[in-house]
C-alpha positions in Angstrom: 3.3 -12.4 7.3 7.1 -11.8 7.1 8.6 -8.5 6.2 9.9 -9.5 2.8 6.5 -10.9 1.8 4.8 -7.7 2.9 7.2 -5.5 0.9 6.8 -7.8 -2.1 3.0 -7.3 -2.0 3.3 -3.6 -1.7 5.8 -3.4 -4.5 3.4 -5.5 -6.7 0.6 -3.0 -6.0 3.0 -0.2 -7.0 3.8 -2.0 -10.3 0.0 -2.1 -11.0 -0.6 1.5 -10.2 2.5 3.2 -11.6 1.4 2.9 -15.3 -1.7 4.8 -14.5 0.3 7.7 -13.0 2.1 10.5 -14.8 5.9 9.8 -15.0 6.7 12.5 -12.4 4.3 11.0 -9.9 5.2 7.4 -10.1 6.0 5.6 -6.9 9.5 4.4 -6.2 9.8 0.9 -4.8 11.5 1.9 -1.7 10.6 1.7 2.0 10.9 5.5 2.3 8.4 6.2 -0.5 5.6 8.5 0.8 2.2 7.1 -0.3 -0.4 9.5 1.0 -0.4 13.0 2.5 0.8 16.4 1.3 4.1 14.9 -0.1 2.5 11.8 -1.4 2.2 11.0 -5.1 -1.3 9.4 -5.0 -4.4 11.4 -5.5 -7.8 10.1 -4.3 -8.3 7.8 -7.4 -4.7 6.6 -7.2 -5.1 5.7 -3.5 -8.2 3.7 -4.3 -6.6 1.9 -7.1 -3.5 1.2 -5.0 -5.5 -0.1 -2.0 -7.7 -2.3 -4.1 -4.7 -3.8 -5.9 -3.0 -4.4 -2.6 -6.1 -5.9 -1.0 -6.3 -8.5 -3.8 -2.7 -9.5 -3.3 -2.9 -9.6 0.5 -6.2 -11.6 0.4 -4.4 -14.2 -1.7 -1.4 -14.3 0.6 -3.3 -14.7 3.9 -6.0 -16.9 2.5 -8.9 -14.8 3.7 -10.7 -11.6 2.6 -8.8 -8.5 3.8 -10.2 -4.9 3.9 -7.4 -2.4 4.1 -9.3 0.7 3.1 -9.8 2.6 6.4 -10.3 6.4 6.1 -8.7 6.9 9.5 -5.6 4.9 8.5 -5.3 6.9 5.3 -5.7 10.3 7.0 -3.3 9.9 9.9 0.0 11.6 9.2 1.9 8.6 10.5 -0.7 6.0 9.8 -0.3 2.7 8.0 -0.4 4.3 4.6 2.1 7.0 5.2 5.0 5.2 3.6 5.8 1.9 2.0 7.6 1.0 5.2 4.7 1.8 7.5 2.3 -0.1 5.2 4.5 -3.2 5.1 4.9 -3.2 8.9 1.1 -3.0 9.1 0.7 -5.9 6.8 3.2 -7.9 8.9 0.7 -7.8 11.7 -2.2 -9.3 9.7 -3.3 -12.8 10.8 -3.3 -15.7 8.4 -6.4 -17.8 7.8 
């Protein structure tokens, strides 16, 4: 997957989740946006909604089921879900069907 496609998919998931968040906690569509962790805007339900939305989009894009929800990846300070940038870079490495 190319970088621009990966970013587009993450931004689409942000568009789905943002209406469910209070205005002050909405995610900016920027590579620097922190997704999870102490400075992140998503609580546990927000993370689940975001990951499920993203999984649906990525599955369609790669043509095969994708499971992104990995507790270790979510908990690592610099893991795949740390920022929009780290997540899009992670998506770039996914194989296509």
